C-alpha positions in Angstrom: -48.8 1.2 8.9 -48.9 2.2 12.4 -48.1 -1.7 13.8 -45.4 -1.6 10.3 -43.7 1.8 11.7 -43.1 0.5 15.1 -41.8 -2.7 13.9 -39.5 -0.6 11.6 -38.1 1.2 14.7 -37.9 -1.8 16.7 -36.0 -3.6 14.1 -34.0 -0.7 13.6 -32.9 -0.9 17.4 -32.4 -4.5 17.2 -29.8 -4.8 14.1 -27.1 -2.7 12.2 -27.4 -1.2 8.6 -26.2 -4.1 6.6 -23.4 -1.6 5.3 -22.6 -0.3 8.5 -19.3 -2.2 9.6 -18.1 -1.7 5.9 -18.8 2.1 6.0 -16.7 2.2 9.3 -14.2 0.6 7.9 -13.5 2.6 4.6 -13.9 5.8 6.9 -11.1 4.6 8.8 -8.9 3.7 5.7 -9.9 7.1 4.1 -8.7 9.0 7.1 -5.5 6.6 7.1 -4.7 6.6 3.8 -4.7 10.4 3.7 -2.7 10.9 6.7 0.0 7.8 6.0 0.3 9.5 2.3 0.8 13.4 3.6 3.7 11.5 6.0 5.2 9.2 3.7 5.0 11.2 0.2 8.3 13.1 0.0 10.1 9.4 0.9 11.3 8.5 -2.6 11.7 4.7 -1.0 7.8 4.7 -1.3 7.2 6.2 -4.4 7.2 3.4 -7.2 5.8 0.4 -7.4 6.7 -2.9 -5.1 6.6 -6.4 -6.1 4.9 -8.6 -3.3 5.4 -12.0 -3.8 2.8 -14.6 -2.3 2.5 -17.7 -2.9 5.2 -18.1 -5.6 2.7 -15.1 -7.2 4.0 -11.6 -8.0 1.6 -8.8 -7.5 2.8 -5.2 -8.1 1.7 -2.1 -5.8 2.5 1.0 -4.9 5.0 1.6 -2.1 2.8 4.2 -0.7 -0.3 2.1 -0.7 2.2 -0.5 1.3 3.1 2.1 3.5 -0.5 1.8 5.7 1.8 -0.4 7.3 4.8 -0.1 10.0 6.6 -2.9 9.1 5.9 -2.9 5.3 6.9 0.7 5.2 10.1 -0.4 7.7 11.0 -3.1 4.8 10.8 -0.4 2.0 12.4 2.4 3.8 15.3 1.0 6.1 17.8 -0.2 3.7 16.9 -4.0 3.7 17.3 -6.2 0.8 13.5 -5.5 0.4 14.1 -1.8 0.1 17.1 -2.6 -2.7 15.3 -5.0 -4.8 11.8 -3.8 -4.4 10.3 -7.1 -3.6 8.7 -8.3 -0.4 8.2 -11.8 0.0 5.1 -12.9 2.2 5.8 -16.5 2.7 3.1 -17.2 5.7 0.5 -15.7 3.9 -2.0 -17.2 1.5 -3.2 -15.9 -1.7 -6.6 -15.2 -0.3 -5.7 -13.5 2.5 -3.5 -11.3 0.1 -6.0 -10.7 -2.3 -8.3 -9.4 0.9 -5.2 -7.2 2.1 -5.0 -5.8 -1.3 -7.6 -4.5 -1.7 -7.9 -2.6 2.2 -4.7 -1.1 1.3 -6.2 -0.1 -2.4 -9.7 1.0 -1.6 -10.8 0.4 1.8 -12.9 -2.8 1.6 -12.3 -6.1 2.5 -13.8 -8.9 1.6 -13.7 -11.3 4.7 -15.5 -14.6 5.1 -15.4 -17.2 7.4 -12.4 -19.3 5.6 -10.0 -16.3 5.7 -10.9 -14.2 8.9 -8.9 -16.4 11.2 -5.6 -15.6 9.0 -6.6 -11.8 7.9 -6.7 -11.4 11.6 -3.7 -12.9 12.5 -1.7 -11.1 9.4 -3.3 -8.0 9.8 -1.7 -8.0 13.5 1.9 -9.0 12.1 1.6 -6.0 9.7 -0.1 -3.6 12.0 -2.9 -3.0 10.1 -5.1 -2.3 13.1 -8.2 -1.6 11.0 -8.6 -4.9 9.5 -7.7 -6.7 12.5 -10.9 -5.0 14.0 -13.1 -6.2 11.1 -11.5 -9.6 11.3 -12.3 -9.5 15.1 -15.8 -7.8 14.5 -16.5 -10.5 11.5 -15.7 -13.6 14.1 
């Protein structure tokens, strides 16, 4: 029993708990969503649903959730066509990547795997979502 306890302590020093990265990402999202909502909840351009088109498929998302990204927030609140039409087209984003980003923007989790990690990193950098970029870098 004493040897087993030493083994557990040694292993704890070498490995992270399985949910550790996900927990850190979720904590970053929780802080960011509170700050973003407080900062932008009075902006009428961000209060209703927006259509996001990815790979020819339309997805609906609340503008306040999209406002976590500075470029997306600018598209919706600066008088651009996207603001007028309530429609954002993301031509260089795959459906799988959008689904992962959408899940992060909505609930703070990021389904990521070897097939999507590089694209998620590129899109997170392009759309200024630092927590997602960090998670993708850590995955890689």
